[in-house]
N, C-alpha and C positions, 0 to 999 in steps of 0.2 A: 522662488519658481512656484507659477503657478499650474496645477492639473500633473498628472501622471507622467513621468518624462521616459519617454523610450529611447535607451542609451544602451549599448555595449561595455561593461565594465572589462577595464586591464588591470591585471595583475598581477606579479609571478607567486609562487612560493616561498622561491629563495633569490639571491642575487646573480646565484649564474644560471639561472634559467629562464630561455623567452618566455615575455609575457603575451599572453591569450588569455581569448575571453571566457567568463563565466557562463553557463548556460545553462539555463532550466526552463522546463517550458511553460508558456505561457502564466510567469508568476508576479507579483508585487511580493517583495521585500522591505522592511522597515526596522532599522535596529531601535532595540528596546535597552530598556536599562534592568538589572535583575532586579531591582526594587516596586517594578512596574508589573513582576509578575504576581497574582496573586495565587496564593498557596505554595510557592516556591521553595522556603524555609521550613515548613512543615513536612514536606516530603521527605519520605526513607530513600536519600542518597545513596546510602550502603549497598542495598538492595539493585542499586538501578548501575552503582557502579561494575556492580558483579556482573552483571550482564554485558555492561560493556565491555568489560574485558573479556568475556566470551567472544565477543565479536571480532577482539582485536587480535587473540589467538590465529582467528582464520587471515584477517586480513595480515597480518606479518609473516604467515606462512608462502603469501604470494607476491610475487617478485614486485620489487618495487618499479612502476611503469608512468614515463611523461608523460606516454597515450592518453591514459586514462583522467586528468584535467587535475586541474588546480585543487579540487575539495577532496580527490581520491589520496592525491600526495602529502594532503597536510593532514587528513586523518593519518596516512601511513605513517609519517613521523611522528605524531602524537602519540599513537602505541606503541611505538619504540620509549616514549619514556613510561606509558602509564604499567608496560608488562613487568616491572619492578616493584610496581606502587603496594602495599598492604593496607589501606587505611583499616583504621580499627571501631570507626564511630562514623555517626552521621553528619557532624560537623566536619571531617577532615577527607570525607568523601566531597562533598558541597564545594568544600574549598578547591579541592580539584579541579570541577568544571567548572566554577568561577574565575578562576588561573588560565584556565587552558583554551575556554570556550567564551564566543562572544554570542548574546541572545538575537535572534534575527524573527522577528515577524512573520511569515508566509501564509501567502494564499492566494488564489487565482484571481488573475485581474479583476476588479472591479467588485469582489466580494470580501467581505470580513472574515468569514467561518468557513470550515469544511467540514466533511464528513466524516464519521466515523461508525463503524459497523464492526462486530465480535465473530470469532472463529475458534474453532477447538479441535479435540481428538475425540472419535467418536470411537467408542470401545463395542463391536458387537459378538454377538455368538456364529461361529461359521464351523466349515468341514473340510478335510482333505479329500472327497468323493461327493461324488452326486447322488443324493436322495429327496424321496418326496417333499421331506422336510428343508433339506438345504439344496435347494435349485436353480440360484442365483447366481450367476458364473462372476469372480474376479478374474478381470484379462491383464495379461503383460503385453505390453507394445508388439502391434503385428509383426509382421515380418517385411511384409507390404506396404506399410505405412511411410509414405517419404515425405521428407521437405525439402522445398527448391532450394539447390545453393549449402544444402547441409552434406559435410564431408561423412562417407559412411561409419568413421572410423572416430569420429568425436562422439563425446559423451553425452554433454547436453544436448535435448531435443527441443527445439527452438519454442519459445511458447507465443509468439505472434510475430508480425513483421513477414514471413517468408510465408507462400503457398505451401498447403499442406496436402495430402491426396496417395494417391496410388498411382501405379503403371499402368493402362491397359496394351492389350495385344501390341499395340502399336508405337508403344514405350512412350506415348501422352499422360503428362498427369492429369487424372479426372480426379475430382472430390472423390473422398472415402465416404465409406457406409454410414449413413446417419445414427441414432440412436434408436431408431425403430427399427430399422431393418437388422442392428446388432442385438437388441431386445428378443428379436423375431428368428434369430440365427446364423447371420450372416457369417461369424466367425466359429461356428461348430467345425470341430474336423482337426482345427490347427493347434492343437493341444496348449492353447496358451493360457488356460485357466490356472490360476495360482489358486484359488481354494472357492468354496459355494459357500454364499450366505443364506438366511433363513426369508428375507424380505426383501424387494426393491429398494423399499425408502431405505433401508441400512446402506444398500453401493451407492444410491443417489447421494445420500449424507457425507460418505466416506469422498465422494466426488468432489462437491461443494467443498468441502472442508481440506478437500488435498492431502490428506492422509488418515490413518484409522491403526487402530488395535485390532485383529481378531484373535477371538480366542477359540483355539480349536477343538476338537471333541475329548482330546487327551489332558487339555488343560494349557496346551502349548501358545504363548501367546506371539501371533504372525504379526509385527510392524510390517504396512505397507505406505508407501509413499508417490508422490505423484511420480511419473513419467515421462507422459505425451499426451496428447488429445487429434480428436479427427479433426481438426483444423474447423470447426464451425462456432460460432460466437456464442455465449453462453444467452440462455432465456431463462428470465426467472418464472419457476416452477408456482411459486405464491401468485406473482403477478396474473399468470393465465389462470388460475384458479380462480382469481376475482374476476378477471375480465368474464368468464363464462358464467358466472354466477352460482359456480359450485361453493365459495365458502365466501361469507362477508369481509369486508376488509375488516371491519371492527375485531374481529374472531380470530384473524392470520394468526398462527406462529405452526413451530417447527411441530410441536405437538399434533396442534389440529389439523395438518397438512396429514399426519404418519394416522390420525385414525381415519379421516377420509377416503386414503388411498388405501388402507386394509378394508374399509367395507363398500369401494367401488373399485376393485380391481381390475375389471377391464376397461372401464373408463381413463381410470389412473394410467392405464398404458398409454391411451390417449394423448394424454396432456402430458405425460414424459416426453412423448415422440416429437410434441412441441418445440423441446430443447435440444436439437437434433446435436448439439456438442457431447462426446462422450471423453470419458477420460482415462487412461491406461497407467497400471500401476507396478512398481516393481518392490521386493522384499530389500526390508532396510535391517532388519533386526529379529531375532526371537526370542525379547526379552521385556517383561513388563518397568526395567527401571527406565528413567528417563522422560523427558520429552521428547516430539519428535524435530525429527531436524528441518529447519525452513530452508530457504534457498541459498542461504549466506553458504549453508555446510555446518550449521554450527546449531545445538539443541537450543529449542525454545524454551524460551523462563516466562512462565504463566503471569500473565500482570505486569510484563517488563518490555515484552518482544510485541513487535507490530511489523505488520507488512505494508510494503509504500510502493510506491508509484516506483517504476525502474529508475526514470530518470534521478531518483537520490540514488546515492550512494551505500553501502550498505555498513553500520557500524556508527551512521550518525545518531547524534541523539537528538528527540524533539521531546519539547515541555508541552502534554497538553491540558486543556483547559475547557471543562463540560460538564453538564451534567446529563448522568447516564444511569439508568437502573441497574445496580450492578446487585446489590444487597438485596432490595425488595421491587418489584414492580414500579416503586416512587422514585424518580429521581433524587439523585443527591449528587453536592459534590464531588467531580473528581479529577483532581489537579497530579499531576504526575508523569515525572521523567520518565521518558519510553527510548529503546533502542528501536532501531531498523535492521530488521534481521531475516526479511522474506519480502515475497514480493507476489503478484499474482493478478490475471489478467483484466479483473472487474475492478481493480486497484489503480483508476487512473485518476493524476491531476498531484500539484503539490500543496496541496491541501486535503486527502486521502488517504487514510488509515484501516488499516483489520488489527482489534487488539486481540492476543492471541489472552484463553482464560486457562487453557490445561485441558485433561482429560475425563472421559466420562459424561455421565448426564448433569451434574449439577453444573459443569463448565459452560454443555451447551445449552441449559436454560440462560446463564448468563448471556452469553452469546447471542443467541437467540432474539435477544430484548433489543440489543441495541441498532439503531440506526438513528445515529442524532447528531447533530451540527456540535462544532467544536473548535476551539481556536488552537492555531498550531504555533509553537513558538520553536524553529530550529536552531540547533548549535552547532554554530560554525569555529573549527582552529582559529586563534588569534589572528596566528602568522600570515590569513590570508587579508586582515584590516579592511575590512569592508568599508569603515567608515571614511577612512583616509581615500579609499577608490572612490567612493563617492561624490565627494567632496573635490576631488581633481576630475571629475568627468565634463565633458564640456556642455555647455547648455545649447538647448536650441536653436536656430540659426531665427532672429526675428521675422516675423509675418511680412509681407511686403504690402505697403498701403494700397489700399482698394477702395475708389469714390464708393461713396453711399449712395444703393438702388435710387431708383426713379419712383415715389411713390404711385400708384395707380387705383383705382376704385374696381380693378378687374384683374386683375395680376399678383401673383404671389410675387413676396422679394425674391428680386433678383440673385440675391447672396443669403444663403439659410444663417439661422443663425448660431450663433456659437454654442458648442454644450455646456453645461454648466459645470463650474468650477468643483470638485469633490472635496467634502469637508472632512476637517481632521480635529479630532478632539484633543483638547490640551488638559491636560493635569490642573487642579487646580493649583497642587502646588507648587506650579511654576508659573501660575498666573500673577503672580503677585512677587513685589519685592525686586524687579530685575531689571537692570537698565533698557534705555529702548532698542539700542545696539544689540547686547546680548540676547534679549526677548526675539527678536527680529531673526538672529542666525539661530537658536532653537527652533524655529517656527519651520527653517528651510531647515531642518536637519528632519522632523518628523514629518516632511513633505518628498524628502526624496524617496521614491521609492520605485527601485529596479523593475524591470523588467529584462526577460531573456526568451529565447525560443531554444527547442529542442525535440526531443520526440518523447513519447510515453513507453508504460510495460503492464498483476495478483494472478500468477500462473492457475491461482483456485477461485473459482467466483464465490459469491454469498448468494444466497436466498433470493 
């Protein structure tokens, strides 16, 4: 095969089920060997297995549904096996993943790497009552916030893909209030305040991260989490500050934004208003114990949980290979098995992830430093048999013969030149000592890259 093959793979999770296509948006996939994953054996697979079992607990509580697709069914089946396992060391945990999953490199079509960012749980001071010190309200979902097509009894508010607004006097759906209007008091008097914060930046940080911990005046920790939004797309605050020449790009950081907003409160309100998006919250607990709950409905694990595009299934393991500034501002190798347990509106694409780092300022400093490329390897349950499906898929029809264009000094060629063929690296260990037929078969396997179509979704954007 020369070039990318646009084809739909058909396979079944078991012989009793009808075949159906596996769909991943705008993706290219390539099976790889475990030995090709740099840093795989050195990782702490026991820690990864603990996070994976957390996802399995949620997955097993949901009914097995044929409508969710083959990956969901395969993960559901595999969690039944994993639920009773108690590996005692890293090697045993690694063996579980190697025996039950197959590694598949994933990226957007035409790209080799994806994008990594970081997020965390802010911890801020707050009060139950407004005062000159605590004057920034944290709102719960307004009663007049409406999503088209959503049933009033449904709990989850749509993150994207539907029109969100409010009904006017004619019962027509119109856009909801923008951030500037809400900060100016558009929701005053509706008794929507959960609590009050000191600094608009604290609220902005919690809205960006999607969750937060508010320490009230008597020491009570109030855990709040994303509930809904006003329907506008998120606009990066840091980008707005750079474009307006208010903070140089080289100085941009979370701490620098806080300092600037504190020093320029009036101008800061205008910059925030440029981001019309506004997030509303719900109370999820009154404790300092544990970490916030992600979109899958399970507590996140620092350093092991990731937020991914909703085209992926929760509970899918991903091995991330990147150079990240985790310990210091200087980058170092980061090669770790992570579990998809969260999502968000700014996390879009097959190779896009937000890494969860924990709670507090230290976690926030790490998260704020990360915006780096990385390689993604998705672990798919072996029962899907991706390689067999790829070998069985049909080859493209041969192109019809076209006569060569007539040369002319004044005209462009009548037929456009073909696109150059993509190049594929071949590992040195596999270049030598292979019969010609076997080597040709291996090259065909490496060049078998599949793409599918579907639709995207991180409830919580990044800076």
